[in-house]
C-alpha positions as CSV (number, residue, x, y, z in Angstrom):
1,X,0.5,1.5,-14.2
2,X,-1.2,-1.8,-13.7
3,X,2.1,-3.7,-13.8
4,X,3.6,-1.3,-11.2
5,X,0.7,-1.5,-8.8
6,X,0.3,-5.2,-9.5
7,X,3.9,-5.8,-8.4
8,X,3.3,-3.7,-5.3
9,X,0.1,-5.6,-4.5
10,X,1.9,-9.0,-4.8
11,X,4.6,-7.7,-2.4
12,X,1.8,-6.7,0.1
13,X,0.2,-10.1,-0.2
14,X,3.5,-11.9,0.4
15,X,4.2,-9.8,3.5
16,X,0.7,-10.2,4.8
17,X,1.0,-14.0,4.3
18,X,4.2,-14.0,6.4
19,X,2.7,-11.6,9.0
20,X,-0.6,-13.5,9.5
21,X,-0.6,-16.9,7.8
22,X,-3.9,-17.8,9.5
23,X,-5.6,-15.0,7.5
24,X,-4.8,-16.5,4.1
25,X,-8.0,-18.5,4.1
26,X,-10.0,-15.2,4.5
27,X,-8.3,-13.4,1.6
28,X,-11.1,-14.0,-0.9
29,X,-13.7,-13.0,1.6
30,X,-11.9,-9.8,2.4
31,X,-11.4,-9.0,-1.3
32,X,-15.2,-9.5,-1.8
33,X,-15.9,-7.1,1.1
34,X,-13.8,-4.4,-0.5
35,X,-15.5,-5.0,-3.9
36,X,-18.9,-4.5,-2.2
37,X,-18.0,-1.2,-0.6
38,X,-19.8,1.9,-1.8
39,X,-18.2,3.9,-4.6
40,X,-15.9,6.5,-3.1
41,X,-15.4,4.5,0.1
42,X,-11.7,3.9,1.0
43,X,-10.7,0.5,2.3
44,X,-7.3,1.8,3.4
45,X,-5.8,5.2,3.6
46,X,-3.1,4.0,1.1
47,X,-5.7,4.0,-1.6
48,X,-5.9,7.8,-1.3
49,X,-3.0,8.8,-3.5
50,X,-3.1,12.5,-2.7
51,X,-3.1,12.0,1.1
52,X,-0.5,9.3,1.1
53,X,1.9,11.4,-1.1
54,X,1.2,14.5,1.0
55,X,2.1,12.6,4.2
56,X,5.2,11.1,2.6
57,X,6.4,14.4,1.3
58,X,5.7,16.2,4.6
59,X,7.7,13.7,6.6
60,X,10.6,14.0,4.2
61,X,10.4,17.8,3.6
62,X,9.7,17.2,-0.2
63,X,7.5,19.2,-2.4
64,X,4.3,17.5,-3.4
65,X,4.4,16.9,-7.2
66,X,1.6,18.2,-9.4
67,X,2.6,16.0,-12.4
68,X,0.5,12.7,-12.4
69,X,3.5,10.5,-13.2
70,X,5.6,12.0,-10.4
71,X,2.6,11.7,-8.0
72,X,2.3,8.0,-8.8
73,X,6.0,7.4,-8.5
74,X,5.9,8.9,-5.0
75,X,2.7,7.0,-4.1
76,X,4.5,3.7,-5.0
77,X,7.6,4.8,-3.1
78,X,5.5,5.7,0.0
79,X,3.8,2.4,0.0
80,X,7.1,0.6,-0.7
81,X,8.7,2.4,2.3
82,X,5.8,1.2,4.5
83,X,6.3,-2.3,3.3
84,X,10.0,-2.1,3.9
85,X,9.3,-1.2,7.5
86,X,7.0,-4.2,7.9
87,X,9.6,-6.5,6.3
88,X,12.3,-5.2,8.6
89,X,10.1,-5.8,11.7
90,X,9.3,-9.3,10.5
91,X,13.0,-10.0,9.9
92,X,13.9,-8.7,13.4
93,X,11.2,-10.9,14.9
94,X,12.6,-14.1,13.3
């Protein structure tokens, strides 16, 4: 799981660096802010696996899986689709 989410995180960072290069200097500061959040606080709605997968499935008329592995697969796919959209918009803007 760590490898799969790690690859997704790196993709996010790469896109964010392209989207807002001036924010790169604040990356460590923002990471520290997230680390200091209260337990249970959500820094982004994408951290909520159940909600993200439910929204993704609802939009695509798919059943929400109950199996943990299938749930994680769809969570990664949902975030990947979001990143694909950002990448496409960046490409169009260039």
